[in-house]
N, C-alpha and C positions, 0 to 999 in steps of 0.2 A: 518453903521446903520443896514444893513442886517446881518452882522456877529454878532452884539449884539443881534438882535432878535433871530437868530439861537441858540445862547448860552442860551438865556432865555428859549427857547423852550425845552432845555434839562431837566429842572426841572419837567414839567408835564410828560414828557416821563419817567423819572426815578421814579416819584411817581406812575405812572401806573404799572411799573415793580414791585416795592416794594409792593404796596397795592393790587397787584393781588393775594397775599397770605393772607389768613384769619388771621394768627397769627400776622402779622404786622399791619393789620387794628385794631385788638383787642388791641394791644400794644398802638397804637396811641390814641385810644379812652380812654383807661385807663389813659394814661398820661394827656390827655386833662381834664378828670374828676378830676384829682388830682391837676394839675397846675393852672387851671382857678380859682377855689376857693382860692387857695393859693395866687395867684397874686392879686385877688380882696381884700384880707385881708392885704397884704403886702404894696401895692402901696399907700394907704391913710395913712400910718403910720406917715408921717410927720405932719399930722393934729392932731395926738393923742399923741404927745410927744414920739414917738417910740414904742408905744404899738401896738402889732400885734394880730389880732384875730377878733372876731365878733364885738368888740367895734369900729372897723374902718369902718364897712359897712355903717353907716349913712353918712360918709364923702366921699363916692364914687361920682364921677362926670362922665358925659358922656366921658370926655377925659380919665379919669383913667380906665373906663371900656373898652374903645377901646384899650388903651395900654395893659391892662391885656389880652384881647382877642388875640391881635396880638402876644404877647410874648408866650402865651400858645399854640396857633395854631402852630407857628413856632417851638417851642420846641417839640411839639408832632409830628412834621414831621421830625425834625432833628434826633431824637434818633432812630426811626425805619430805616431810610435810612443809618445811620451810622452802625447799627447792620447788616443790609443786606449787606452793602459793606464789612464789616469785614468777615462775614460768607461765602461770595461768592468770596473771593480772591481780593477784591479791596484794594488798598493801602490806609490806613488811617493814617495820620500823625497829629501832632498838628496843628490845623487849626483855622480859625476865629470862628468856631462853639464853641470851648472851650471859647474863649474870649467873644463871645456873650452870652453864658450861664452864665458865671461868672458875666459879666456886668449886665445882666438882673436880676440876683439874688442879687448882692451886692449893686447896686445903691439905691434901696429903703431902704435898711437896714442901709446905711451909713449916711443918712442925719440927723437922729434923734437918732441913737443908740449911746451908749457910746464907740463904737469901735474906732472911730477916736481919741477922747481925750485920751483913754487908750494907743493907739499906739504912739501918739505924746508924751505923758508923759514918756513912756518907752524910746523913742529916746531922749527926753529932759534930762533924767537922765544921758545920756552919753554925749550929745551935748546940752548944756543949751539953745542955740539960737533957737533950733528947737521947743521949747514950744510955740512960738508965732504963729505957723501955724495951730493949732488944730481948733479953732473956725472959723477962716476965711475959712478953707477948708470945714467944715460942712455947713457954710453959703452958700458957692458957690454951693455945691451939692444940698442943699434945694432950692436955687434960680433958678437953671438951671435943675430942674428935667425933664421937658419935653424934653429938648435937650438931656440929658443923656439917657432917655428912648428911644428916637428916634435913638440914636447911638446904643443902645443895640438891637433894632429891626433891624437896618441895619446890625449889626454883625451877628445876627441870620440868616438874609436873605443870607448873604455871606456864612455862614456855610451850609445852605441848598443847595445853588448852588454848593459848593464844594463837598458835599456829593452826589448830583445828578450826578456830573461828574464822581465820583468814582463808583457809581452804574452802570452807563452806560459803564464804562470801566472794569467791572468785567470779569474775565477770565472763571468763572464757569457758565455753562448754567443755566437759571432760574429754571428749574424744578428739578435740581439734589440735592438741599439741602433744 
């Protein structure tokens, strides 16, 4: 338990290192200002037949606002920590951050957009039995949105933790770049 708590403490330490520089604070703020309204317009798309934009705002619920805020905040922390790690010699490889970002962006778009039926149709053209999976897959995504959003937040959290470890392992001293 103590080891887990010590590992979790690496995130605030890394954020203090990264956000000790004004440029990274500004980047995080700009990302938050862009991603929060985007998520607030994307997440309720399942209630509007896939339409994204101001038309979705009346369908916002407290649950969706909390999911949007969590995803926006985590994404706004992940990007500056990744950039800091890259610029200061930290090893950055394909991580859960990439999966988290993709999941966070794709999940709300898949439930009601024509993307899944188009992909399934293309596959069904080659393998006819695959055509039966399009609507059930969309229904599963729409039915389990909260679970999928929670998984996306979890992946974003893992990505932030991974970036924090890389920030703390940077070889270049903080003030040199």
